[in-house]
MARMIFI-358805 format. One record per residue (C-alpha): residue number from 1; x, y, z. Coordinates in steps of 0.25 Angstrom, whole numbers, m for minus. Layout:
  seq      u      v      w
  NUM      X      Y      Z
...
# end
This chain:
  seq      u      v      w
    1    103    284   m473
    2    104    291   m460
    3     94    301   m465
    4     84    290   m469
    5     85    283   m456
    6     82    297   m449
    7     71    299   m458
    8     65    285   m455
    9     66    287   m440
   10     59    301   m441
   11     48    294   m449
   12     46    283   m438
   13     46    293   m427
   14     35    301   m433
   15     27    288   m436
   16     29    284   m421
   17     25    298   m416
   18     13    298   m425
   19      9    283   m420
   20     10    287   m406
   21      1    299   m408
   22     m9    291   m415
   23     m8    280   m404
   24    m10    290   m393
   25    m23    295   m400
   26    m28    281   m402
   27    m26    278   m387
   28    m34    290   m383
   29    m46    287   m392
   30    m46    272   m393
   31    m46    268   m379
   32    m59    260   m380
   33    m60    245   m376
   34    m61    236   m389
   35    m72    228   m383
   36    m78    239   m375
   37    m81    237   m360
   38    m93    230   m353
   39    m98    224   m340
   40    m95    209   m339
   41   m104    206   m327
   42   m119    201   m328
   43   m129    211   m323
   44   m142    208   m315
   45   m155    211   m321
   46   m158    218   m308
   47   m151    222   m295
   48   m158    222   m282
   49   m153    232   m272
   50   m155    232   m257
   51   m148    239   m246
   52   m146    225   m239
   53   m137    221   m250
   54   m130    234   m252
   55   m117    229   m249
   56   m118    218   m259
   57   m112    219   m273
   58   m123    223   m283
   59   m115    222   m296
   60   m101    218   m300
   61    m97    225   m313
   62    m87    218   m321
   63    m80    220   m335
   64    m68    216   m343
   65    m56    224   m345
   66    m58    236   m355
   67    m47    236   m365
   68    m43    249   m372
   69    m34    244   m383
   70    m21    246   m375
   71    m17    241   m361
   72    m21    251   m351
   73    m27    252   m337
   74    m42    253   m337
   75    m50    260   m326
   76    m65    255   m324
   77    m76    264   m318
   78    m90    259   m315
   79   m100    270   m316
   80   m115    271   m312
   81   m125    280   m317
   82   m139    284   m312
   83   m144    290   m324
   84   m139    279   m333
   85   m131    288   m343
   86   m119    290   m334
   87   m119    305   m334
   88   m120    303   m319
   89   m110    292   m319
   90   m104    289   m305
   91    m92    279   m303
   92    m95    266   m296
   93    m81    261   m295
   94    m68    260   m303
   95    m58    249   m305
   96    m47    244   m315
   97    m53    230   m313
   98    m65    223   m319
   99    m76    224   m309
  100    m83    234   m300
  101    m94    231   m290
  102   m106    239   m284
  103   m114    235   m272
  104   m129    235   m271
  105   m127    247   m262
  106   m120    255   m273
  107   m132    251   m282
  108   m142    255   m272
  109   m135    269   m271
  110   m136    270   m286
  111   m151    266   m286
  112   m154    276   m276
  113   m147    287   m284
  114   m156    282   m296
  115   m168    284   m288
  116   m172    270   m284
  117   m176    266   m270
  118   m183    254   m263
  119   m194    262   m256
  120   m208    258   m261
  121   m213    271   m256
  122   m205    280   m265
  123   m207    282   m280
  124   m193    279   m283
  125   m191    266   m291
  126   m184    254   m284
  127   m179    249   m298
  128   m170    255   m308
  129   m156    255   m315
  130   m142    258   m312
  131   m132    261   m323
  132   m117    257   m323
  133   m106    257   m333
  134    m91    255   m333
  135    m80    265   m338
  136    m67    259   m342
  137    m55    270   m343
  138    m42    266   m349
  139    m29    270   m341
  140    m22    283   m342
  141    m21    285   m357
  142    m33    293   m359
  143    m42    283   m365
  144    m57    285   m365
  145    m66    277   m356
  146    m76    267   m360
  147    m89    262   m354
  148    m98    250   m353
  149   m112    251   m357
  150   m121    255   m346
  151   m125    244   m337
  152   m139    245   m330
  153   m142    238   m317
  154   m157    237   m314
  155   m159    238   m299
  156   m171    236   m289
  157   m172    241   m275
  158   m182    231   m268
  159   m193    240   m262
  160   m193    240   m247
  161   m204    231   m241
  162   m211    237   m230
  163   m223    230   m223
  164   m223    219   m232
  165   m229    225   m245
  166   m242    219   m249
  167   m243    209   m237
  168   m234    205   m225
  169   m226    193   m220
  170   m234    186   m210
  171   m229    181   m196
  172   m233    167   m200
  173   m224    157   m208
  174   m223    142   m213
  175   m214    133   m206
  176   m211    118   m206
  177   m204    107   m213
  178   m212    110   m225
  179   m206    124   m226
  180   m194    128   m218
  181   m190    115   m210
  182   m198    120   m197
  183   m191    134   m197
  184   m177    132   m203
  185   m179    145   m210
  186   m190    156   m210
  187   m205    151   m211
  188   m212    153   m224
  189   m219    167   m224
  190   m234    170   m223
  191   m239    183   m229
  192   m251    192   m226
  193   m262    193   m236
  194   m274    202   m239
  195   m282    194   m229
  196   m280    197   m215
  197   m275    185   m207
  198   m272    177   m220
  199   m257    174   m223
  200   m251    166   m234
  201   m238    159   m237
  202   m233    155   m251
  203   m223    144   m247
  204   m215    132   m253
  205   m216    120   m244
  206   m209    106   m244
  207   m215     93   m238
  208   m216     94   m223
  209   m225    102   m213
  210   m228    116   m210
  211   m235    125   m200
  212   m236    140   m198
  213   m229    149   m188
  214   m227    164   m184
  215   m214    171   m185
  216   m205    159   m188
  217   m207    154   m174
  218   m215    143   m167
  219   m222    152   m157
  220   m235    152   m166
  221   m237    141   m176
  222   m248    134   m183
  223   m251    121   m190
  224   m263    112   m194
  225   m264    100   m185
  226   m278     96   m191
  227   m275    100   m205
  228   m288    108   m205
  229   m283    120   m211
  230   m283    128   m198
  231   m270    131   m191
  232   m268    126   m177
  233   m257    125   m167
  234   m260    110   m163
  235   m249    100   m162
  236   m244     92   m175
  237   m250    103   m184
  238   m239    104   m195
  239   m245    105   m209
  240   m239     95   m219
  241   m236    101   m233
  242   m230     96   m246
  243   m219    103   m254
  244   m225    114   m263
  245   m228    129   m264
  246   m240    133   m255
  247   m249    145   m251
  248   m252    144   m236
  249   m263    153   m231
  250   m266    155   m216
  251   m278    163   m211
  252   m273    167   m197
  253   m287    172   m194
  254   m292    157   m193
  255   m279    149   m195
  256   m284    143   m207
  257   m273    140   m218
  258   m271    134   m232
  259   m260    128   m239
  260   m261    128   m254
  261   m251    125   m266
  262   m247    138   m272
  263   m237    143   m281
  264   m236    152   m293
  265   m225    150   m303
  266   m219    154   m317
  267   m219    143   m327
  268   m216    143   m342
  269   m205    141   m353
  270   m199    154   m346
  271   m196    147   m333
  272   m198    132   m332
  273   m202    127   m346
  274   m217    127   m342
  275   m216    119   m329
  276   m204    109   m331
  277   m199    115   m317
  278   m207    122   m306
  279   m212    135   m309
  280   m205    148   m304
  281   m213    150   m291
  282   m218    164   m288
  283   m216    168   m273
  284   m225    177   m265
  285   m221    192   m262
  286   m229    197   m251
  287   m224    211   m253
  288   m232    212   m266
  289   m241    200   m265
  290   m236    194   m277
  291   m228    181   m282
  292   m214    183   m287
  293   m204    174   m294
  294   m189    178   m297
  295   m186    169   m309
  296   m177    167   m321
  297   m186    165   m333
  298   m182    160   m347
  299   m187    165   m361
  300   m201    159   m362
  301   m215    160   m356
  302   m220    159   m342
  303   m233    159   m335
  304   m238    158   m320
  305   m244    145   m314
  306   m248    140   m300
  307   m242    128   m293
  308   m234    124   m305
  309   m246    119   m312
  310   m254    123   m324
  311   m268    128   m322
  312   m271    143   m319
  313   m257    147   m325
  314   m256    162   m329
  315   m249    169   m340
  316   m251    183   m347
  317   m257    182   m360
  318   m259    197   m362
  319   m245    200   m355
  320   m252    211   m347
  321   m245    207   m334
  322   m258    200   m329
  323   m258    184   m329
  324   m269    177   m336
  325   m273    163   m340
  326   m275    166   m354
  327   m270    158   m366
  328   m256    161   m371
  329   m252    168   m358
  330   m238    164   m357
  331   m228    175   m353
  332   m216    177   m361
  333   m203    179   m353
  334   m188    181   m356
  335   m176    175   m349
  336   m172    182   m337
  337   m174    184   m322
  338   m187    189   m317
  339   m196    193   m305
  340   m210    188   m308
  341   m222    193   m300
  342   m236    188   m300
  343   m247    195   m293
  344   m259    185   m291
  345   m268    196   m286
  346   m270    201   m301
  347   m261    191   m309
  348   m251    202   m312
  349   m237    198   m314
  350   m223    203   m318
  351   m210    198   m324
  352   m198    207   m321
  353   m183    205   m323
  354   m177    204   m310
  355   m165    198   m302
  356   m167    183   m298
  357   m159    178   m286
  358   m156    163   m285
  359   m148    153   m278
  360   m136    146   m285
  361   m125    137   m281
  362   m121    122   m280
  363   m132    121   m270
  364   m143    124   m280
  365   m139    124   m295
  366   m124    121   m295
  367   m120    136   m296
  368   m130    139   m308
  369   m131    127   m317
  370   m146    129   m316
  371   m154    142   m312
  372   m152    147   m298
  373   m163    145   m288
  374   m171    158   m290
  375   m175    166   m277
  376   m188    175   m278
  377   m189    189   m274
  378   m201    187   m265
  379   m200    201   m260
  380   m191    213   m263
  381   m177    208   m260
  382   m181    195   m254
  383   m179    182   m262
  384   m184    168   m259
  385   m184    154   m265
  386   m190    141   m259
  387   m189    126   m262
  388   m175    128   m267
  389   m167    114   m267
  390   m153    116   m264
  391   m141    105   m264
  392   m129    105   m255
  393   m120    116   m260
  394   m119    131   m260
  395   m128    143   m264
  396   m128    157   m267
  397   m137    167   m273
  398   m136    175   m287
  399   m145    184   m296
  400   m151    179   m309
  401   m142    166   m310
  402   m129    174   m312
  403   m117    176   m304
  404   m118    191   m301
  405   m120    196   m287
  406   m122    182   m281
  407   m123    180   m266
  408   m119    170   m256
  409   m116    170   m241
  410   m101    170   m237
  411   m104    172   m222
  412   m116    162   m221
  413   m124    173   m214
  414   m136    172   m223
  415   m132    186   m229
  416   m129    185   m244
  417   m116    191   m248
  418   m106    191   m260
  419    m94    187   m253
  420    m84    176   m258
  421    m87    161   m254
  422   m102    164   m251
  423   m108    152   m256
  424   m119    147   m247
  425   m119    132   m243
  426   m132    125   m244
  427   m137    110   m241
  428   m147    102   m250
  429   m162    105   m247
  430   m174    113   m250
  431   m172    128   m247
  432   m180    141   m246
  433   m170    153   m250
  434   m172    168   m247
  435   m163    180   m249
  436   m167    194   m243
  437   m160    205   m249
  438   m167    215   m240
  439   m160    210   m227
  440   m152    221   m220
  441   m141    212   m218
  442   m139    208   m233
  443   m146    198   m242
  444   m150    188   m232
  445   m154    174   m237
  446   m158    160   m231
  447   m158    146   m236
  448   m170    139   m229
  449   m168    124   m230
  450   m181    116   m230
# end
């Protein structure tokens, strides 16, 4: 009996040693998360990088815990690659948590290493891609690391604008109860044109009165006391206007002027079900002498029309990038966020995927129950919207109707930030809204109540 017991113990010990050896082998080769590892945050279609916003968070990478089959500490390493294949991988940061952030300044550094710049006078592109991945390494047991799939971030460095591009901002502007409550915020801009002395403004007005003044000051201002189409400095010369979108032209050579209803917009099943709501208005960009709309489109079809009415509408029957009035000329579009550009000089147009900034909050759409109030990139880095109806509440700004990289103003200094408790209080009214991401002090914004 004693011999049998000893033999049994010897067999059990041998089995135990063999099991331990096999388990050690399994630990070494099988340290792979059962469900893999991937990023859990939502990425933007495009990231705008400016030096003015370099201190702001560009992206916050998040992920769920990696599990390697046994309890173990896990170290995470966020990596960047310029080439995209990670043979040149550099470490962005490490953590044992579930998130790592990079600033816009970090992204600008990577973009410059990738050969991008915002100088329109160089051959270097101002758009490109940055590549990131996450490596998860298990504890101290010698397991093999695992990686997420490569995440590509498409970036754009808005080209520096010098001298106004195609045309320039005039010293004259539109002021009055019909626009900015007689100077409560900046006057509506006029722009130079191809004709010397002729300036133009594309402006949304409300019921009221307007006149024209230089440099947002009352030193030099003109109206039309006789309503004869000639500007004068007479008494009681305010010009009565009704709500709508207008093109105002002034010939400073003889002080003649005209005010005509004018707007181009996007209509269709891909936007407003062929006119059930107002068309997506295109805004004038003086730097390119084109009209632009930053807009969220749906699966469907669109075309362009003037003044929200049928007659003279344009599509693209041949899909050659030139608008026409041919039959069956609707333009097919897919759901997404886009920058739409229309050049009325030759009827060319483009529809490009892009980030669309919008206003969201209890002061507009109850924090996202309906689409955000879209702002339009009227010049590189400058976003603008007008005729936005707000209610008493709070507001902030976010890209593409998502909570990723949203901005508010914690200090109430008109500089956007991503600090806690940064909702912006607003009161009910009709507003003009603008954000300038090029401002040296940071993303400056204003809310002009009319």
